[in-house]
BADREN-190009 format. One line per 4 residues: number of its first residue (from 1); for each residue z negated, x, y of C-alpha. Coordinates in steps of 0.1 Angstrom, whole numbers, plus 5000, padded with zeros to 4 digits. Example, Ala and Ser with C-alpha at 12.3 -4.5 7.8 and 13.67 -1.06 7.14 Angstrom:
1) 4922,5123,4955 | 4929,5137,4989
***
This chain:
1) 8088,7684,2875 | 8078,7702,2907 | 8077,7740,2906 | 8042,7754,2907
5) 8046,7791,2905 | 8052,7802,2941 | 8031,7782,2965 | 8005,7801,2985
9) 7973,7782,2991 | 7954,7807,3012 | 7959,7820,3047 | 7960,7858,3047
13) 7959,7859,3009 | 7960,7897,3008 | 7930,7901,3031 | 7893,7902,3021
17) 7870,7876,3037 | 7834,7865,3037 | 7825,7831,3022 | 7789,7821,3023
21) 7779,7857,3028 | 7799,7868,2997 | 7829,7891,2999 | 7860,7874,2985
25) 7887,7901,2980 | 7924,7895,2985 | 7928,7902,2948 | 7904,7874,2939
29) 7923,7850,2962 | 7955,7859,2944 | 7938,7851,2910 | 7926,7818,2925
33) 7961,7811,2938 | 7975,7815,2902 | 7949,7790,2890 | 7957,7765,2917
37) 7994,7766,2907 | 7983,7759,2871 | 7961,7731,2884 | 7989,7716,2903
41) 8012,7718,2873 | 7985,7701,2851 | 7980,7674,2877 | 8017,7666,2877
45) 8018,7663,2839 | 7988,7639,2840 | 8003,7618,2867 | 8036,7616,2849
49) 8020,7603,2817 | 7990,7584,2831 | 7963,7607,2817 | 7928,7606,2830
53) 7911,7639,2840 | 7885,7651,2864 | 7871,7684,2877 | 7838,7693,2862
57) 7811,7720,2857 | 7816,7750,2881 | 7848,7735,2897 | 7830,7703,2904
61) 7801,7722,2920 | 7825,7743,2940 | 7843,7712,2953 | 7811,7693,2962
65) 7793,7723,2978 | 7821,7746,2991 | 7852,7725,2993 | 7869,7749,2969
69) 7860,7777,2946 | 7825,7790,2943 | 7830,7823,2961 | 7817,7843,2931
73) 7835,7823,2904 | 7869,7828,2890 | 7879,7799,2868 | 7888,7762,2868
77) 7870,7736,2846 | 7885,7702,2839 | 7874,7674,2815 | 7892,7646,2799
81) 7880,7616,2777 | 7888,7625,2741 | 7915,7598,2738 | 7934,7612,2768
85) 7929,7648,2756 | 7945,7638,2722 | 7974,7621,2741 | 7978,7653,2761
89) 7981,7674,2729 | 8008,7651,2716 | 8027,7651,2748 | 8026,7688,2752
93) 8038,7693,2717 | 8070,7675,2727 | 8076,7695,2759 | 8094,7727,2749
97) 8088,7744,2782 | 8050,7747,2775 | 8054,7763,2740 | 8067,7797,2749
101) 8039,7822,2753 | 8062,7845,2773 | 8077,7818,2794 | 8062,7803,2826
105) 8033,7782,2814 | 8018,7779,2779 | 7996,7751,2766 | 7971,7768,2743
109) 7949,7752,2717 | 7939,7761,2682 | 7970,7741,2671 | 7995,7761,2692
113) 7981,7796,2691 | 7960,7817,2668 | 7928,7810,2689 | 7895,7796,2677
117) 7890,7777,2709 | 7880,7740,2706 | 7893,7733,2741 | 7928,7735,2756
121) 7939,7761,2782 | 7970,7760,2804 | 7980,7796,2809 | 8004,7814,2833
125) 8022,7838,2810 | 8034,7860,2838 | 7998,7871,2846 | 7970,7887,2827
129) 7935,7877,2817 | 7927,7901,2789 | 7893,7901,2772 | 7877,7936,2769
133) 7861,7930,2735 | 7886,7906,2721 | 7921,7919,2730 | 7937,7893,2707
137) 7972,7909,2709 | 7987,7880,2690 | 7975,7854,2715 | 7986,7843,2750
141) 7963,7860,2775 | 7976,7849,2809 | 7954,7835,2836 | 7942,7801,2826
145) 7925,7768,2835 | 7901,7752,2809 | 7905,7716,2797 | 7874,7703,2779
149) 7875,7671,2758 | 7845,7648,2762 | 7832,7631,2731 | 7806,7605,2723
153) 7771,7619,2723 | 7739,7604,2710 | 7726,7577,2732 | 7695,7565,2712
157) 7713,7536,2695 | 7714,7534,2657 | 7752,7530,2657 | 7760,7560,2680
161) 7734,7582,2664 | 7752,7576,2630 | 7786,7584,2647 | 7771,7616,2660
165) 7758,7626,2625 | 7793,7621,2611 | 7807,7642,2640 | 7783,7670,2632
169) 7794,7671,2595 | 7830,7670,2605 | 7824,7699,2629 | 7806,7718,2602
173) 7836,7713,2579 | 7857,7731,2606 | 7832,7759,2616 | 7813,7766,2584
177) 7827,7749,2553 | 7806,7772,2531 | 7774,7759,2546 | 7787,7723,2541
181) 7792,7730,2504 | 7758,7745,2501 | 7743,7713,2516 | 7760,7693,2490
185) 7749,7717,2462 | 7712,7713,2471 | 7715,7675,2472 | 7716,7669,2510
189) 7732,7635,2514 | 7761,7635,2540 | 7765,7605,2563 | 7799,7599,2548
193) 7811,7596,2512 | 7809,7629,2492 | 7845,7622,2480 | 7855,7623,2517
197) 7837,7656,2522 | 7854,7670,2491 | 7888,7659,2504 | 7881,7676,2537
201) 7871,7709,2521 | 7905,7710,2504 | 7923,7708,2538 | 7931,7738,2561
205) 7908,7745,2590 | 7933,7730,2615 | 7937,7699,2594 | 7899,7695,2593
209) 7899,7699,2631 | 7925,7671,2634 | 7902,7649,2613 | 7873,7656,2638
213) 7895,7650,2668 | 7908,7616,2655 | 7873,7604,2646 | 7859,7614,2681
217) 7888,7597,2698 | 7884,7565,2679 | 7847,7562,2688 | 7847,7575,2724
221) 7841,7541,2740 | 7811,7533,2717 | 7785,7556,2734 | 7767,7554,2767
225) 7766,7592,2767 | 7794,7618,2766 | 7795,7656,2763 | 7818,7684,2751
229) 7807,7687,2715 | 7800,7724,2715 | 7777,7720,2744 | 7760,7691,2727
233) 7756,7710,2694 | 7742,7741,2712 | 7723,7721,2739 | 7739,7744,2765
237) 7746,7714,2788 | 7730,7680,2785 | 7750,7648,2777 | 7760,7627,2807
241) 7760,7590,2813 | 7795,7578,2805 | 7792,7554,2835 | 7793,7583,2859
245) 7828,7592,2847 | 7843,7557,2845 | 7856,7558,2881 | 7868,7587,2901
249) 7867,7599,2937 | 7888,7626,2954 | 7870,7657,2965 | 7886,7685,2987
253) 7894,7717,2969 | 7912,7746,2987 | 7934,7721,3006 | 7940,7699,2975
257) 7922,7666,2967 | 7911,7665,2931 | 7897,7636,2910 | 7860,7639,2903
261) 7835,7616,2885 | 7823,7589,2909 | 7788,7598,2899 | 7794,7635,2906
265) 7760,7639,2925 | 7741,7627,2894 | 7763,7649,2871 | 7756,7680,2893
269) 7719,7673,2895 | 7716,7670,2857 | 7737,7702,2852 | 7722,7724,2879
273) 7691,7708,2895 | 7691,7716,2932 | 7729,7722,2933 | 7732,7721,2971
277) 7714,7755,2974 | 7738,7783,2965 | 7725,7809,2940 | 7748,7839,2938
281) 7755,7850,2903 | 7779,7873,2885 | 7812,7859,2873 | 7810,7846,2837
285) 7842,7864,2831 | 7832,7899,2840 | 7846,7912,2807 | 7881,7900,2815
289) 7909,7921,2830 | 7927,7900,2855 | 7961,7907,2870 | 7980,7880,2890
293) 8010,7903,2890 | 8016,7918,2856 | 8023,7898,2824 | 7996,7902,2797
297) 8021,7914,2771 | 8032,7943,2793 | 7996,7954,2799 | 7989,7952,2761
301) 8015,7979,2754 | 8002,8003,2780 | 7977,8019,2756 | 7940,8023,2763
305) 7930,7992,2782 | 7895,8005,2787 | 7910,8027,2814 | 7921,7996,2833
309) 7888,7978,2834
***
């Protein structure tokens, strides 16, 4: 596999520059550079094993509107169909080089680290991205890219609406099994057999998560709508037409060309409305201490991190 830990993607990476009237510092460019190396590593893995993936959310917006990062953003968002996401988890479990949280790159999920994330992250262990309010000393906290699984979402058909109800109960079994038990106690009928619910409640949280992941993967092709299930549950982002994601196009991104949904204009319009007009916002990761130069585990032993933010 190609080495992706030393390539420089930016001219004058140490120098500040203006992009769309926004000051991009040399430090931000070095953080971006670490993320691009992670992205290149992930792309190599997916090409090797024939996995489908696409840029999405803010990264898709940046590619379509800026040809790269949104100047005031600091992360990378990718999506995968649930079946490919599950294949990825299985593949990475068999690749020892991605299982050392103090090595080069670490593949982080709730199954590989003590995190409650329901997405995957590929992290650079030689860097830092430490949360101010959740320091999580036992977890890998290097700079990361986000990998979101896309699941079937309600599309108005009886069959898929029932699938979604089952998914909701399976999610509740993971996130709040006590509430699930209370539903049963007051006589609310689940969309699956009570004996199945009772069996689920005897499993560990990670085993219950596996049950949800398997069910969602088995039914991905049945819905005309897809979404990341947390966004669907919270209504943070709307479900998308699966047809927009069936084919991909390549969009420029900081000198790379990355796969995007062929219907990316429809996706962006549904996500952001008038997405072609930039609206400057604060980074969504303002409470994260980034360092592209110092490993997170070295910063964590330096004492009072509040002095470093």
